Each structure stands twice: as structure tokens, then as C-alpha cells.
N, C-alpha and C positions, 0 to 999 in steps of 0.2 A: 889804690884803686883810682881810674881816671874824672873826670868830671863827666864827660862823655859817656862812660859808663854807669856812673849813678844814675844821669837822665835816664836812661833806657832802663835801667833795674825799675828808676822811680813810675814813669810811663806804664811798665806792666805791671807792679802791683795795684796802681790805678785801675789800669784795665779791669784786673781779677777782681777786686775792690768793687767795682763800677756794674760788672755783668756776673754777679755770683750768684743770684738764682739762673741763669741761662745755664752757666757752665755746670750746674749739677745734672743736668740733663744729657751732659754729653759723656762719650765714652773714653774722653782724653782728662784726666785730671789736672789739677791745677800744678802739682808737683810733674808733673809729665813736661806742661807747658814751660814751666819755670825751666826747667833742664834745658827744654829744644832753644830757650831766648838767651840762654848762658852760652850753648854751645854753638850758637849763632854770631856770638858776640866774638869767641874765641875763633872761628872761622874767618871774619872779616880780618883780623891781625893786623886792623890799624892801632897804632899807639895811642890815638885820644879815646878809645874805647877798650883801654886794652884793662882788664882784671888780672892782677899778679898775684900765684900760688906763694904764700909765706910772708907774704907782704905784710906789716905792721896795721893797717887796716881791717886786711882779711882776719887774720888773728883775733883783733879786739871784736871783731863780729861773731866769729865762732866761740868766743868766750863769752862773752856776753847773751847770746844767743842762748848756748848749754847751760847756764847759768839760772836763764827766766825760766827755760825748759823744765830743768831741773825742780827749781820751783815750784812750778804753777803746777806740774803733775802730781808732785806730793802731796802739794797743799788741797789738791782739787779733789783727791779721793778720800772718802769716808773709810774710819775704821769699822765699819758697817761693813761696808763692801769686800771686805775678806772673811765675812764670816756670813756667806750665804748658804743657802741651804747646800751640799755638797762639797763647798769650798775650792770651787772651781780654780778660780785665782790664784788661793795658795797653793793649790798642786802644782801649776805651772810656773810659780815662780819658784816652789823652793825645793822642788824635783825637777820641774822641765827647762829653768834658766840653766842652774848648773850641769845639770847631765847637755843638753846642747851647747854649751860653752866646752865640754870637754869633748865631746863629738866630734865638734868644729875642728878642734885642734888636734887630735888624733887623724881627722880626716887630710887635714890642709896640711902635717906635717907629713903624711905618709904620698900625696900626689906633688907637694913643691920638696923633693927632699933637698933642696940646696936651702931651704931655709932652715935655722937652727930650731931649737923645740921652744923657745920661749919667743922667737919669731913666729912659727906657727899658732902660738897660745896668744898671741897679739892681736894677728890678725883676726882668730875665733872671737876672741873676748869683744872685739870691737865690732863686729858682725854678730852677736849672739842679740843686742836689744830689737825689738821689733816697733815699726811705726804706723799705728792705725792709721794716719793722715794719707799715708800712699794706697789704701783699700778703703777709702772713705766711705763708699760705697757699701762693704761691709757693715760697718757699726752703725749706720743710717736707715739700715732697710727694712722698712715694716717686716720684711718676709724672713728676715732672723730673730729665731726668739732670743726675747730679753737678755734674758741668763747668757747666751753663747754671746751676744754683743758686750755685754758686761764683761765679761772674762776678758774678752779681747782688748777693752779697753785699759781693765785695771791692769793685764799684764803689760801693756804698753807705755802704762803711765808710770810702773815703780820697777819696768827690769833693766832700764840706763841708768836708773839713782843705783840700784845694787851693782851694777857691773862695774860703775867705774871704781872703787876698790880694788878688782881685778884688773883692771886695765892700767892702773899706775902699777901696780905690782910687777908686771908684765913689762911695762916703759921700764923701768929702774934695772930689768934683767935684761935685758936686749941694751940697756945703755952699760950696764954692768958689765958685759960680755967683753963689749969694745973697751971697756977701763981698766978693766981685770982687778974692779973694785965693788962687785955685787954685794957682798955681804954690809959692806958700808951704807951704802946705797940704800942696801931694801931696810934698813933698822930705820935710816931715814925717812923713807916711802912709809912705815907702818906709824910711824910718830908724826907727820902729817896727816895721814888718814884719824889718827886718834882724835889729836887737836881741831881737825877742823870738824869729826863728827859733834864734839864737846861742842865746842863754839856757836857750832849751827845749833842743835840743840837748845843751848841756854837762851838763845840769841831770839831764835823762833817763838818759844815757851814765852821768854820776859815780856815781848810785842806784843803777844796775844794779850796777856795779864792786863798789861799797862793803856792797852786801847780798849779793852773794855771798861775798866774802872773809869776813863777818860769819857769815855761814850755814855754808861751808865751817870756820871757826875755832870753831864751836859757841858764837859772841858770841850769837845770836839762833834763835828757832826759824822755820819756814816759816810756821808759824800768825800769826806776829807782824808779817810783812811785809805784810798786808792793811793792816791802819791805816797802817803806815809805807809803803807804797805811795800812799794817800790823802793821808798830810800831806807826802810830798815832792813830789804834783803841785801842792798847795796853796802850798807854798814857791819851787818853781819858778813859778810863774805871779806869785805876789806878786812874787817879785825883778823879773822881766820889767816888770811896770807899772813898779815902783820906778824902775827904771831908765828908761825911758821906753819900753817895748816895747809889743806886742800882744799879751795876757796869751790869744787863742786860739789863735794860732801858736803860740805857746810851749808849749802842752796840748799840741797837736798833734805838734809836732818833739820832743817830753818821750815822748808814747808812742810813736814811730817809733824814738827814742834806744832804749827803754829795752828794746825789741824785737830792737835788731840785736846788742843788748849780753849780753841774759841768755838770749833764744832763747825755747825752751818753759819754761825754769824759772821764767818769769814767768805761765806762765798760772795756776798757785796763788795768787799775789799781787793778783789783779787781781779777787776776786769782790766788795769792798768799795767799788770805785770802779763795777763792773758793775752792783750793784744798787742804790746812789744815785743813778746814771743812770737804772734802770728807774722808781725812785721819781718823779724829777725830768720824764722824759719823759710820763708819766700825767698827774701834775698838769698840765703844760706843757699837753697836747690838752685837758684841761677849760679853764683858764684861755684858751684859743685860744677854745674855744664860747663863755666867757661874757664876753668882752670884745671880740672880733674879728669875729663871726661876724653879729650882728644888724645891725650899722653896715654890714659889707659885702653884705647883702643889700639894705640900704635906700637906699646907693649905684649898687644894680647896673646895669646898663644893657646893651645890647644889644653895645656894644663890648666891655667888659668879659667878654661870655660870648664871643664871640669869638674874644679873646685866651686863654680858657682852653683852648678846644679846641683853637687852633694849640699852644701850649706844650704840649700833656698828648699830643698827635699826630704832627703835620709837625715842630715846633721838636726832637723827643725822636728819632721814629722815622727820620727822616734823617739824621742824627748816628750814630744809631746801626748805621744801611746801611750806610753810607762808612766806619765805623769795622774794620766785621767783614767788608768787604771781600775776598776772598781768603783767609779764615780759613779754610775749611772745611766751615763750618758752612749746612744747610739753607735756604732761604726762611721755612720757617715757623718756624724757630729764630732767625731773624733779628726776621719779626714779632712771635715771644714776648718776646724781650727789648726791643725797641724798645718795645710798649705797657707793659712791666712796669718803667715807672720813674716810680714814686707821689712824688709830693712829699708832706713831712710835717712831721717832728721839727724838722730843720734850717732848713727855712723858716719857721716856726713862731718858733724862737728868735731868727733873726736879723731878725722883722719886728720881734717883740718888745724888741729890742734896739736897731733903731731908731726905732722909737716914744718912749724915753727921750732921745733925744740933743739937742741943744740946738735941733734944726731939726722937731720934731716935728710941729709945726703944718702945715707946708709937707709932711711926708711922709703925710698921711692917706691921700690917693688913692692913693699910692703902695700903703700898707696894707692900702687895701682890693680892690684888685687883686692882692695877693697872699693873701688869706684865702679871695676868690671861684676862684681857681685852687688852693686847698690843700684848701679846702671840697671843689671838683668830684673832685679826686683820690683822699681819702678813702674819700668812698663808691664813686667808679667802679672805684678799684682796688681795695677791699675787699671789693667784692660781685663783680666777675668774676676774682680770685684764684684760688679756688676750682673753680670751673667750667672755665673757661679750663686750668688745670693740668692737670686730668683730662682735654678735649679735646686739648690735645698730648700728654698721655703717650698716648693712645687713637690719636693719628696717628703716634708711635714705633713704636707697635705694627704698626700696620696696615703699615708698613713694613719688613718684616724685613733690606731691602736697606741699611737706616740703620746697621745695628748696627756697622760696622766703622768708621762715620764718626767725626767730629771730634767731635760732641756726646758720645761714650759714651768719649772719652778720660780714663785716670783724672787724678785732680788729686790734689796732695797733700794729708795730714791737715792741718786747722786747726782752730781752736777755735772751736765751735760759735759763732753769735751768742745772748744771752740774749733771751728775747720775754719780752712781757706776761703770757703764761699757766701759762709753765712754767720749771724750773731745767734748763738745758741740762746 
């Protein structure tokens, strides 16, 4: 990444930060703007403003942002969020998530017959996590019942971490098929998952307990915990990787353990990791536009378009309908939740990491497919978030008989998700 590209990206982030309130009233979302800026960088084609896919800088950006994203999302969500009336988030995570990954893999394999089953599974797994930020108007709209917004936020906050082991296994299977040593590599992958999970859980829990003791005995101030939390995350991930574990899983488990051990006390500790995550997210969307969009458009085919349509509709909406069956929510609510499963940051970061693997040349087609789906989602879900939210809210108001139904049940208090355009 050149100095010129960094200046442009820094300027864009500055504009978004200064004009945050105004952007909330526009039909164009910050991710859409970021992708547009990145695409403009790629179209300029000048060496002084170039961003190179697969470079060390892009890899570092992707890894750091993904680590912070997994940790922040996991530590932000209270266990009470998974036990609200009707358990919508649990249904969507435990039933909808695996069904979406399975159906997406089957559909991708059938439509793109030149892919192996492992490659189709990898594409589907990377495209399974949802990103509430792409359709921010949905989770911030007062027209949408709190329980529905809550379910979508919890789902997008946890599904990226839950899918990490699946992605890791499929990467091994894809690479193993090329090296004809998938059995040995698969054993290593399982070992990485276990080590990462154990180190992450122990690190997060231990840090929470030590921190609470230090605060209670006035060894430190609460204001110092923001830097301490970020440092503890880096140390935990570094230790997990040095022991042969998966750093992404370590970050996710560290966040879960931190929340379980510290509860609401850790909310004030998370602002620095969350701010770093917001910055990395905006930059990642720009990098996506600068490095992945143009090659994906050049490689675009009708089969890719069909894959995008199926993954954003049937492969999302059918699993959601099955997951919410018997939950008490009405059909329009099921359809609304099913449609708003936008793909975004997590899929981009997983794809960026994929391009730097030893098999990068063999996965270019997979990255193009992922890019097409993410680009379509950013545009479609970003453009429909506000109008569909208003239309759904109008339906609820027009049916007073729904006032006592499941959609309106109260949910536990939860730390708000940080957005690109304002501080929560």
C-alpha cells in the first residue's frame, strides 16, 4: 500500500468521522462510500496510489481487524442476550447458521460445477456470516421492534466467530486436495482450533479476574483498562499463535470469556478495541473496492450472478424460516429477518486472508465469487435497509393485533454496537 493510497484512505475516514450525523440521513451507507473510494483508487491505476492485493500491509490490516472484530463482538454481547423470550438469536445461530452454510455449499457446488466440493464449502462458509453495519438503518431504526433488531445484532456479532473453525477446516481441505495430504493437515487444523480456544478462554478469563482485583484494590483506574484490554488481546493472540493455535479463535473465545467473567464491568474497557475495529473496518471496505471489485467484475459470469442471487435469498431466507418456525413471530417478520442477512466485513476479511495463503493463485476464482456476492449485498442491503424498515414498521402499526405477539417482547439491556457514523 503506497503513501498516496494511505493519504486518500485517511482523508476518507476523516470525512466520514466529521460528517457522521449527516451521513445517517443519506440513502448511501459508509460501506458503500468506502467501496466507491476504493474502486476509484483502482481505476486511477497510478503507482503512487496503488493498493496491492496479497501484500504484507493488506494481510496485516485484515488480520488485525478480524482479530479485533471477533474479540469486540464476542465481548459486547451479554449471555442474557441469548436467553431472551423465544430465543431468536439462539435459533438463528444454532439452526440457521449451519443450515445456511450447508445450503450455500450445495447451491454453489451445483451452480459452479468446476469447483470441488471443498472449494464450494469454503466459499459458502466465508459468505455465511452476516454484517449488521451494511444495513445499519435496520438495527438503528425505531420502526423495527427492539427484539428483531436485537436478534439481528446478536446473530451478526457471533456468527463470524462461530464459523471460523469451519473456514479453517475447509482451507485445509482445499489445500490438502492439492498437496494430497489432507488427513495430516486436517489433524493440524483441529489442533490449532483446540489450542486457540483454550488459550483464548484462559487468557480472557484470567485477564478479567486480574483486572477486577486491580481495580477493586485501587492498583489501577478504570480509564487505564482500555489500553490494558487491547494489550491483553494482543498478548493472548500472540501466545496462541506461538503455541501453534488459531489466533482468530483465540480472540473470539477471549471475548466470550471476558464477558462471562467481568459482566457489564468490561463495557467501559472496550472503547479502544472497538474504535480500532471501526477504523480497520472502514479501511477494509476501501481495500475491498481497490483490490477485489474490478477483478471480480472482469471475471463476472451468469453463473456467478446466479450464485449471488441464491446465496442472498434462498440460502439465507430458507434457513431463517426453518430456524424461526414455532418461535411465535409472524411471517412478515421472518421474511424481514431473512432478507436482512447482509454480507460484508467478515467475508471481506476472510477473503483477504485467503489471498495471502500459500494457495493464493489457486483461490483467485473463489475470491472473485466472494467479491461478487459481497458487492451485491453491500449495494442491495444498503439501499433497502431504510425503506424496508419503514415499510415493516408501517405493517406493524397497521396491525394492532400484533401488539401482544412475540416481536414486541422486551429484551435484556445490551451494549449498543458501535457504528461508522456515531458513537454509541
